[in-house]
C-alpha positions in Angstrom: -14.8 -18.2 27.9 -11.4 -20.0 28.6 -7.5 -18.0 27.9 -7.0 -19.8 25.5 -10.2 -18.4 23.1 -9.5 -14.6 24.9 -6.0 -15.3 23.0 -7.5 -16.2 20.0 -9.8 -13.6 19.4 -7.2 -11.0 20.7 -4.9 -11.7 18.1 -6.9 -12.1 15.1 -8.1 -8.7 16.5 -5.0 -7.3 16.8 -3.7 -8.2 13.4 -7.0 -6.6 11.9 -6.5 -3.4 13.9 -3.0 -4.0 12.6 -3.9 -4.0 8.7 -5.9 -1.3 8.9 -3.6 1.2 10.4 -1.0 0.9 8.2 -3.7 0.9 5.0 -4.8 4.0 6.6 -0.8 5.5 7.4 0.1 4.5 4.0 -2.4 6.8 1.9 -1.3 9.3 4.1 1.9 9.9 5.5 5.7 9.4 4.1 7.3 6.0 5.1 10.6 6.9 7.8 11.8 3.6 6.9 11.0 0.7 4.3 8.5 -2.3 5.1 10.6 -4.8 7.6 11.5 -2.2 9.5 7.9 -0.9 9.6 6.8 -4.0 10.4 9.2 -4.8 13.3 7.6 -1.5 14.9 4.2 -2.5 14.2 4.7 -5.9 16.0 6.5 -4.4 18.8 3.4 -2.5 19.7 0.7 -4.9 18.6 2.3 -7.0 21.4 2.3 -4.7 24.0 -1.6 -4.8 25.1 -1.1 -9.3 24.8 0.3 -8.6 28.3 -2.8 -6.9 29.6 -6.0 -9.1 28.2 -7.2 -11.0 31.2 -8.1 -7.8 32.5 -11.0 -6.9 30.7 -11.3 -3.2 31.2 -12.8 -1.7 27.9 -11.1 2.4 29.5 -7.9 0.7 29.6 -8.3 -1.1 26.4 -8.6 2.6 24.8 -6.1 4.4 26.8 -3.2 1.6 25.1 -5.2 1.6 21.4 -3.9 5.8 21.3 -1.1 5.5 23.0 0.1 2.5 20.5 -1.8 4.4 17.8 0.2 7.3 18.7 3.3 6.0 18.7 3.1 3.9 15.6 2.5 6.4 13.4 4.9 8.9 15.5 8.0 6.3 14.5 6.9 4.4 11.4 6.5 7.2 10.0 7.9 11.5 9.5 4.6 13.2 11.3 4.6 14.9 14.2 3.6 13.8 17.4 1.2 16.5 17.7 -0.4 15.1 14.3 0.2 11.6 15.3 -2.0 12.4 18.5 -4.7 13.8 16.7 -4.3 10.7 14.3 -4.3 8.4 17.0 -8.0 9.9 18.4 -9.3 9.4 15.5 -8.6 5.7 15.0 -10.0 5.6 18.4 -12.9 7.1 18.0 -13.4 5.0 14.7 -12.8 2.0 16.5 -15.2 2.4 19.7 -18.0 3.5 17.5 -17.2 0.3 15.3 -17.6 -2.0 18.3 -20.1 0.2 19.5 -22.7 -0.2 16.9 -22.3 -3.9 16.4 -22.9 -4.4 20.3 -26.4 -2.4 19.9 -27.1 -4.5 17.0 -26.5 -8.1 18.9 -30.2 -8.4 20.3 -30.3 -8.1 24.2 -26.9 -7.5 24.7 -27.8 -4.7 27.0 -29.4 -7.5 29.2 -26.9 -10.3 28.7 -24.3 -8.4 28.7 -22.0 -11.1 30.7 -23.8 -14.0 29.3 -22.4 -13.0 25.7 -18.8 -11.6 27.0 -18.4 -15.3 27.9 -19.3 -17.0 24.7 -17.0 -17.6 22.4 -19.2 -17.6 19.7 -21.1 -14.2 20.1 -17.4 -12.3 20.4 -16.3 -14.0 17.1 -18.5 -12.6 15.7 -18.7 -9.0 17.2 -14.9 -9.0 16.6 -15.2 -10.2 13.5 -17.7 -7.8 11.9 -16.5 -4.9 13.8 -13.0 -4.7 12.1 -14.2 -5.0 9.0 -16.9 -1.9 9.8 -13.5 -0.2 11.5 -11.6 -1.4 8.2 -14.5 0.4 6.1 -14.7 4.0 8.1 -10.7 3.9 8.8 -10.6 4.2 4.8 -13.8 6.7 3.9 -11.3 8.6 6.6 -8.2 8.4 4.6 -9.5 9.5 1.2 -11.3 12.0 3.0 -7.9 13.0 4.7 -5.8 12.3 1.4 -8.4 14.3 -1.1 -7.6 17.3 1.4 -3.8 17.4 1.4 -4.2 16.5 -2.8 -6.9 18.1 -4.0 -8.4 16.5 -7.6 -5.8 13.6 -7.3 -8.9 11.0 -6.3 -11.7 10.1 -8.2 -14.8 10.4 -5.6 -16.7 6.7 -7.6 -13.2 4.8 -6.5 -14.2 4.7 -2.9 -17.4 2.7 -3.8 -14.9 -0.3 -4.8 -13.3 -1.3 -1.6 -15.9 0.1 0.7 -18.5 -1.9 -1.4 -16.3 -5.0 -1.2 -15.6 -4.6 3.0 -20.0 -3.7 3.4 -20.8 -7.2 1.2 -18.1 -8.9 2.9 -19.6 -7.6 6.5 -23.1 -9.7 5.6 -21.8 -12.8 4.0 -19.6 -12.6 7.8 -22.7 -11.8 10.2 -25.2 -14.4 8.1 -22.2 -17.2 8.7 -21.6 -15.9 12.4 -25.3 -16.6 12.9 -25.2 -19.6 12.1 -22.2 -20.7 14.1 -24.2 -19.8 17.3 -26.9 -22.1 15.8 -25.1 -25.2 14.8 -23.1 -27.8 16.5 -19.8 -27.6 17.4 -18.3 -30.1 14.3 -19.8 -27.6 12.4 -19.0 -24.1 14.1 -14.8 -24.5 13.0 -15.8 -25.3 9.6 -17.7 -21.9 9.7 -15.0 -20.4 10.9 -12.7 -21.1 8.6 -15.3 -20.2 5.8 -14.9 -16.6 8.1 -11.7 -16.7 7.7 -11.1 -17.4 4.0 -13.9 -14.4 3.7 -11.6 -12.2 5.7 -8.8 -13.1 3.8 -10.0 -12.9 0.5 -11.3 -9.8 1.5 -7.9 -8.4 2.7 -6.3 -9.7 -0.8 -9.2 -7.8 -2.9 -8.3 -4.7 -1.2 -4.1 -5.2 -2.0 -4.7 -6.2 -5.6 -7.2 -2.7 -5.8 -4.7 -0.3 -3.6 -2.0 -1.8 -6.2 -3.8 -1.6 -9.6 -5.1 1.7 -8.9 -1.2 2.4 -7.8 -0.2 1.5 -11.4 -2.6 3.6 -12.6 -2.0 6.9 -11.4 1.7 6.1 -12.2 0.9 5.4 -16.1 -1.1 8.4 -15.8 1.6 10.4 -14.8 4.1 8.7 -17.4 1.4 9.8 -20.2 1.7 13.0 -18.9 5.4 13.6 -18.9 5.1 12.4 -22.2 2.7 15.2 -23.4 4.8 17.9 -21.9 8.3 16.5 -23.4 6.5 16.7 -26.6 5.5 20.1 -25.9 9.0 20.9 -25.0 9.9 19.5 -28.1 8.3 22.5 -30.2 9.4 24.7 -27.4 13.3 23.6 -29.0 12.2 23.6 -32.3 11.1 27.0 -32.7 14.8 28.1 -30.2 16.5 26.3 -32.8 14.0 28.3 -35.5 14.9 31.6 -33.5 19.0 30.7 -33.8 18.7 30.1 -37.6 17.1 33.7 -38.2 19.7 35.1 -36.2 22.4 33.2 -38.5 20.6 34.7 -41.0 20.7 38.6 -39.9 24.5 38.6 -39.0 25.2 37.7 -42.4 22.8 40.6 -43.7 24.7 43.3 -41.5 26.6 44.4 -43.6 23.1 45.3 -46.1 22.0 47.4 -43.2 25.0 48.6 -42.4 25.3 50.4 -46.1 21.4 51.3 -45.8 22.3 53.2 -42.5 25.3 55.0 -44.3 23.0 56.1 -46.9 20.2 57.8 -44.3 23.1 59.1 -42.6 24.2 60.8 -45.9 20.5 62.6 -46.1 20.3 63.7 -42.6 17.5 61.5 -42.2 18.2 60.7 -38.5 14.8 59.9 -37.3 14.5 57.0 -40.3 17.8 55.8 -39.1 16.8 55.9 -35.2 13.6 53.9 -36.2 16.0 51.3 -38.4 18.5 50.7 -35.4 15.7 50.2 -32.4 13.8 48.2 -35.0 17.5 45.5 -35.4 18.4 45.8 -31.8 15.0 44.6 -30.4 14.0 41.9 -33.1 14.2 38.7 -32.1 17.2 37.9 -34.7 19.3 39.7 -32.6 19.2 37.7 -29.1 21.9 35.8 -28.7 21.7 32.0 -27.8 25.4 30.1 -27.6 26.0 27.6 -30.6 27.4 24.3 -28.1 26.5 21.3 -30.7 25.8 20.7 -34.0 22.3 18.9 -33.1 19.7 21.5 -33.2 17.7 20.3 -30.2 20.5 20.1 -27.8 21.7 23.4 -28.6 18.5 24.4 -27.7 17.9 22.5 -24.6 21.8 23.5 -23.6 20.9 27.6 -24.5 18.1 27.0 -21.9 20.2 25.7 -19.2 22.6 27.8 -19.4 20.1 31.4 -18.9 18.5 29.2 -16.3 21.7 28.5 -14.4 22.8 32.2 -15.8 20.1 33.8 -13.2 21.3 32.1 -10.1 25.0 32.3 -10.6 25.1 28.9 -11.3 28.2 27.7 -13.9 27.5 25.8 -17.0 29.7 24.2 -18.8 29.3 22.4 -22.0 32.0 20.4 -24.1 29.9 18.5 -26.9 31.4 17.0 -29.7 30.5 16.9 -33.2 27.9 14.6 -34.5 28.0 12.8 -31.0 24.5 12.6 -30.5 23.2 12.0 -34.3 21.7 8.6 -33.8 19.3 10.0 -30.7 15.6 10.7 -32.2 14.6 14.6 -31.5 12.0 13.6 -29.0 14.5 10.8 -26.9 17.1 13.8 -27.1 14.5 15.9 -25.6 13.2 13.7 -22.2 17.2 12.4 -21.9 18.9 15.8 -22.0 16.0 17.8 -20.2 15.7 15.1 -17.0 19.3 15.0 -16.1 20.1 18.7 -16.8 17.1 19.1 -14.4 18.3 17.3 -11.9 21.6 18.8 -12.0 20.1 21.9 -11.8 18.0 20.8 -8.6 20.7 19.9 -7.1 23.5 22.6 -7.9 20.9 25.1 -6.5 20.8 23.9 -3.4 24.9 24.5 -2.9 27.0 27.6 -2.5 29.3 27.2 -5.5 27.1 25.9 -8.2 28.3 24.4 -10.7 27.2 22.5 -14.2 29.1 20.3 -16.4 27.9 18.1 -20.1 30.5 16.6 -22.0 29.5 14.3 -24.6 32.4 12.5 -26.4 33.4 9.3 -28.0 35.2 7.0 -26.0 39.0 7.3 -26.2 39.6 3.4 -26.3 36.5 2.9 -28.5 35.4 5.5 -31.3 31.8 3.5 -31.4 31.0 4.1 -28.4 29.3 7.6 -27.7 30.1 8.8 -23.7 27.5 10.8 -21.6 28.8 12.3 -18.7 26.6 15.1 -16.1 29.0 16.7 -13.4 27.1 18.7 -10.9 27.9 19.7 -7.3 25.8 18.2 -4.9 24.6 19.2 -1.0 25.1 16.0 1.1 24.9 12.5 -1.0 21.5 12.0 -2.4 21.7 7.6 -1.6 19.7 6.5 1.3 21.1 3.4 3.3 19.9 0.9 0.5 21.3 2.9 -2.7 18.2 4.6 -3.7 17.8 8.0 -4.9 16.1 10.0 -2.4 14.2 13.5 -2.8 13.2 16.5 -1.2 10.2 16.8 -3.6 6.5 18.0 -2.0 5.6 15.9 -4.0 6.8 12.6 -3.3 4.1 10.6 -5.8 5.7 11.8 -8.7 9.5 11.7 -7.4 11.5 9.7 -9.5 10.1 9.5 -13.2 12.1 12.0 -14.9 14.9 8.7 -13.7 12.8 6.0 -15.2 12.5 9.1 -18.2 16.0 8.5 -18.7 16.3 4.7 -18.0 14.0 4.5 -20.5 16.1 6.5 -23.4 18.9 4.6 -22.1 17.3 1.1 -22.8 16.2 1.6 -25.9 19.5 2.8 -27.4 21.4 0.0 -25.7 23.1 1.5 -23.6 24.1 1.5 -19.7 24.1 4.6 -16.7 25.9 4.0 -13.6 25.5 7.2 -11.2 27.4 7.8 -7.8 28.8 10.3 -5.3 31.9 12.1 -4.9 32.9 12.8 -1.4 35.8 14.4 -1.9 35.0 17.6 -4.0 30.6 16.7 -3.2 29.7 16.1 -6.8 27.1 13.7 -8.3 28.1 12.3 -11.3 25.8 10.5 -14.0 27.9 8.3 -16.7 25.9 6.4 -19.7 27.5 5.0 -22.8 26.0 4.1 -25.7 28.0 1.1 -27.3 25.8 -0.8 -30.0 23.3 1.6 -31.3 21.7 -0.4 -33.6 
């Protein structure tokens, strides 16, 4: 087999192995860089083995594959060297096993090994099928490992779709390759084109499947968040009712004092003690703070005031009358809960935590409502591409709070802007509603 054919097979092999490793790592590890930088890392490391193509040393190829895989995982993803070594060993083992399976399946390979190595057609068949088997086994390994790290997030039935696609492709390509060995030279190239088209179709199908599954997970999480927000609305309504009960209690306090006075005249001290205890421990005597004329927003502010007090975070509100009356209760919950949740999480990580919520009319345009949330922040939360970074362990759930905020802002024809002020280490979220119709 001439050098040109060797390069053709090798380049195809490295593309298949790189794509498989990309899928494997995407399902398990957190990315260190963006798409372009990771692609360049893959290209650089997979170019190195081309220098050793002519040696035809199986042990050297295995060592190069292991080292190259380990460096890619360690460089392109946020993985420790020890963990990247373990995953590189697993990938090398799977690669060797899949190639061995195909070689054993080839008739008389042991007796005619030298002849088969020099046969371009046989090598094409071996590499095409072995790399598809490598993709299947690596996909299964990725599924099993991700299942252990995130139990219950993936249905077992979902693994059969991509694996079934690859298995069918193996059968089709094997049939093509058998034809390729026994047909004329002109027909051979047509068959190779059909094989390449099948591989490309297989890759596109798997990518489409992964995209659809990702969208399904996102929609599922958004629906779950909407359900949680509906439950929060009920909770805040109960808080508002409790505030109303407190107002009634304050209104009736004079009558309670008169009753206690009468009991005192009769020296009925036991009844006085019971009476006072009943009043002190009643839910109406809890002390929610009135910060807004909107019941839902007032309950939300009260909840975060208690959370901030527990963490020694200063929480300041300035909410003018009738400023959020145009927002429905469910949208009010979605907007301000997510805004204050994000501000609270950031403020908890600072030494002098503080949050300010201000809602008022624009001084130049009274019809425009301005929402301003300012919170202390430990460092710039934006990455080099202007996107918000996350410190959450569950990176899959990252960004849904912001999406919920943007959904409400867009619904009421608003505008949102976020920036970080390095001078006083504060994060600002500005929202304006000018067209509320």
